[in-house]
N, C-alpha and C positions, 0 to 999 in steps of 0.2 A: 429568434436569434437577433444579436445586435449587429450593428454595421460592420464591425471587423469580421465576424463570422460569415455574414452573407458575402462580403468581398472575397473572402478566401474561397468559399464555395464557388462562386462566379469564376474565379481564376482558374480553379481545378476544371471547370466545365470549358473555358476558354482554351486552355492548353490541349484538350481533347479534340476541340472543333477546329483550331486554327489551321492545320494542315488542309482542312477540306473547305475553307472559306476562299472564294475567288470572286474578286469584283467589289464594287463599293455597296451594292444593294445587299448582297449577302453578309457584308460586314455589318451594315445597319441592324439587320435582322437577328444575327447570331450574337453579335458582340456588343453594339451600342445600346439598343433598346433594353436588352437585359440589365445592363449598367445604370441606366435611367430608372429601372424598376427598383433596383437596390436602393437608389437615393431617394426612394419614395414617390416618384412621379407616375401618375396613371397614364401608361402609353397608349391606352385604348380610348382616351377621352380627348378629342381633338381641341377642346377648349383650354386643355391644359398642356398636352404635349402635341403641337401642331407641326405636322410635316410639310415640307415644300412651302414655307411660309413666303408670301408675297406681300410687299409693303409698297408705299408710296415711292420709295426710292428706287424700286426696281426699274431696270432698263432692259430693253430688247436687245438681245445679242444673237444674230442669226436667226431672227424671228421668234426667240424663245425668251420669255421673261425670265430674269435673274431670280433664283430663290434661295432662301436659307434652308438647309436641309432639316433643321428642327428649330422651333421656338418654344421655350418653356414659358408658359404663362402663370403669373401670381397675381392675384387680385384684379384679374381682368385684363392685365397689360403684359405684354411680352417682357421678360425680365432676363433671360438668357438665350443667346444665339449659339447653336452648335453647327458647325461645319464638319461633314464626314467625309473621309477618304477611305479607300481600300485598305485592308489590313497590311499589304505589302507595300505601301506608299508612306513615306516619310512626311509626318504631319507638318513639320515646320516649312515645307516647300510651298504651303498654300495658306500663310498667316494673312498675307495681303489681301486675298478674296474675302476673307471675314471681315477685315477693316472697313470696307466700302459699306457693308450692311450695318455694322456696328455704329459708325459714326453718323448715321442718319437717323437713329432711332434712340432719343434721349432716355427713355425708360429702361433701356437695356444697358446694364452695368458690367456684365460678365459675358464674354465671348470664349467659346471652347473650340479648338482645332483637334480633331482626334481621328485616328486610324482604328479605333476599337481597342487598342492595347496601350497607347499612350495618350493621355489628355493634357493638353496644353491650356492653361487658364490666362485670360487677358483682361484687363480693365482700362481705366482711363486716369492713371495717377498724374501723369505729365501735363496733358491739357484735357479739359472737361469734354466729354462725347467724342474724343479722338482717342481710338484705341492704340495703346502703348504698342511699339514695335517689338518689345520683348515680352514673354510671359512672365508673370509674378510667380507662378508655380507650375509643376508638371507632376502628373500622377501616372505612375506606370503599373498596370493592373497585374503584370506578371512578377512584378518585384516591388513589394511595399512592406513599410514597417507601421508598427503601431503609431508612430509619430506621423507617418503619411495619412493614416486613417483619421487621426485628429485633424488634420489639415483639410481633409475632404468633407468633414462632417458639416461644416457651415454651408455647404451647397446642397445639403438635402434639402428636400421640400419642407420638412418640419423646421429647419433651423435658419433657412435663408432669410436674410434682411438686406434689401438692397441699399439702405441708409448706411449700414455699418460696413459694408463689403469693402469700401476704399480703405478703411482703417485697418481691416484684417489683412488686405493685400501689402499694404505698407509694412505691417509687423513681420509678414512672412519674409518679405524682401530684406528688412533690417536685420532680423534673427539669422537669416542665411549668410548674408554678407559678414556679420560680426562672427558667427560661428566658424566660418571659413578664415577669417583673419585671425581669431584666437588660436585656431587648429595650427595655422601656419606659424604663428609666433611661438607657440609651445614646442613646436618640432624643429623650427629655425629661428631662433630669436634674432630679430633684426638689430641692425646698429642703433637705430633710434630707441628701440625698446630697451636695450641693455643701457644706454645712457640715461633713459629715464628712470631705471631702477637704481643705478649708481647715484643719481641726484637724489633720490627719494630716501635712501638709506644712508647716505653720506659716508659711502665706503672709501671714497677718493677725494682728497683735498687738492684744489688746483685744476689745472686744464686736463679734461679727459681726452687724450689722443686716440687714434684709431687702434694704436698698439695696445693701450690699456683696456679698450673695448674688447679686443681680440682675445686678451688673456682671461677675461671675465666671462666670455661666452661659454666655455665649459663648466664654470660655477653656475651659471644661470641655468643651463640645461639640467645640471644635476639638481638645482633646487627645485626646478619644476617638476622632475621625476619624483623627488622625495615627497613634494606636496600632493601629487595626484595620487601616488602609492598610498600615502597615508589617508587621504579622503577615501579612497575605495577600500582600504582594509577596514576603516572604521564603519562605512556603510554596511560591509558584509558581516562584521561582527556583531553590529546592533541588529541585524536581522536574525542572526543566530541566536542572540541574548534574548530577544523578544519575538519568537516565532508565531506566537498567537495574539499578539497585541494588535489592536485596532489602530489604524492610522489616525493620528491626531490631525485636527483642522489645522491647515496652514496658517501660521502667524503673519499678520500684516506687517510685522517688522522683521526683515531677514536678520539672522544672527550675525555678529561681526565677523568679517573675514579676517584671515590672517595677513598681517602687513607684509609689503615687499621685504622689509627688514628681517621679519622672522622667516620668510621663506628662504631668503639667501642664506641666512644664518643656519638654516636647517641643512643646507647642503654641505656646511663645513663641520658642524658639531653633532655629537651623538647625544641627544637629549635622553634622558632616563626614560624607559618605557612605562607607559601608564596604561590602565585599561581604557580600551577605545571608546568605551561608552561614557568616559568621565567627560564633563563639560566645564568650562571655564567659569564656575560659579564662586564668586568672591565670598569668602566666610567672614564672620565676624573676628575670629581669631587672626585672620590674615589683615584684616583692617587694623586691628589693635597693634600687630607687628609693625605696620606701617607707621602708625602714630607715634610709637616708641621710638623708631629709627628716625622719623622727621624731628622729633623732640631732641634727640642726641645730635643729629646734625646741625640743628640751629645753634648749638654751642661753639661750633667750629668757627675759625676766623675766615673759612670759605663760605661765602654766601650765594649759594646756587639752590634753585628750587628743586625739591625732590618730588618725583611722581611715581606711580606704579602702573603696571600692566600685568593682568592676571592672565593666565593660560591654563589649560587642562593639567599640565604637569607641574608647573610652579608658579609662584608669585613673585614677580621681578620688581625690584626697586631701581629706579633709574634716574640719571640726570638729563631729562629731556628725551632724546630719542630711545626707543628700546634696546637699541645696540649699545648704549652708554649706560649699562647696568652695573651696579656694584654689589648688589645683594640679590640672592635667589633664595626664596623661602619654600621649602619642600614640606608640607604639612598634611599631605593626604595619605601617606604611607603609615606603617607601623611606628616608625622613628622619624622624628621631626629633625630637620638639619637646615642650615645656612650654608650656601656656597658662595665664596668670594673669590676675587682675583689676586688676593693677599698671598704671597709664597707661603708653602707649608710650614717652613721654619719660623717664619715671622708670626704666622697665625697661631702656632702652638704656643708661642711666647705671650701672645696677647689674650688668649683664651685659657687661663690657667684654671685647672679643675674641671674642663670640658674634654670630651674626646674629639680629637682633630685628626683628619686623615687627608691624603692627597686626593685629587680628583683627576680624571683624565684631561690633559692638557686642553683639549677642545672644548670642555665643559667649564672649566675655571682652573683654580688652583688649589683651593682648600675647601673642605667641608668640616663644619663644626656642628655636632649633635646637641641638642638640647631638649628638655622635656615640656616646659610650660612657656607660655608667653612672657611671663615675668623674668625668664632667663635672659631675654634679649637685653634688658638692663644691665645685666651683669657682664654682657659682651660689648659695653660701651667702646672699650679701647679698640676692639677689632672693627667695629662699625665705622668709627671715625677714620680709621686708616683706610679702609676700603673706599670711603666717601671721598676723602682728600686725595687719594691715588687717582680715583677716576676723573676728579676735577683737574688735577695736573695732567692727565693723559688727554683731556679734551683741549686745553690750552697749549699743549706742546706744538711747535711749528711742525707741519709735515710737508714733505718735498713734494713738488708737483708730480701728478700721476704719469708723466712722460720719462720718468727716471726709471731705474732699475726695479724689479719686482720687490726688493726688500723695502724700498722707500714708499711703497703703497700700504697705507695703514687699513688693515681690515679688522673691525672691530669684533 
């Protein structure tokens, strides 16, 4: 069996034994030694698992030498100290006792205080050979997840490496703190986080007051919910679509994450649904559309650089930020189309001979259907108007963000 299965089996045994275990010695025999066995240590070999360890630092207290309950030896040196307490005793009440032993033994990089149910792991991140006052990890034998099993794996005899243990401890602490922070921000976006998003996506021009932040908090929350739901739905549908596919090796380069602008925009617009397995793969046809549009725009008296941003659902052509789009090309479906912010009446006049329809206000204003990339050239007038209108929209003065909601520009 693997480590996870062994730990689950031990947990079931511990639940049955727990009510009958009284005192520290019984806790060692019934709970702690079986746990060390699961981690791969030979509990019957005193050169590997040494009970009642006495070292040079030991002092006499009341005529008895101080001893560490267990010292786990690797490569002939003590590597892990374990201080044991009875199952009904809180282990955190005895951290200081272990610190004295730990601080005097340079080869020991890990100290564990346990009552056989909870295991508190310490190292010396703050000062070398000085045990930190707080554990970097805690493992609960009666309540653990697969992630907890992965965290305990480096402490098995097979995997333990004292040289890299400090980096591992730092990683655990960092991941834990960042996870807690992100979890809190996603549930309750802070003022500074909302201000950061508003600055990134340029939704508000001028001074961002506390009142502006409060108005955008519900939008940020909705954006977060939309993003998380979309990620979860895609993951589930991909598993359904490929139930027998073998997992591909992870890429060394992570896929591009959605920008804050796209996340906030998702809260306010209903983007056309696309198959969840679709990826933002820029096609040659989309690039050709961009080149044609770029060429058309270069003929305008407005001289602003045009860029593009591909997504799984559409190919956006923008002026700078992704929120400053003026064309969106939908080329993945049965029918190809361009969506613009040009009003339907004006678009119909500019795209004579093409099918034009209104779009939901949240998506744009007009949609023009076309057959081939060469049709984009025939839509020159519409492209120029869309381009110049967006340039005007960018250059228009915007009232400061502390005014009424109508004076806040949300792209």
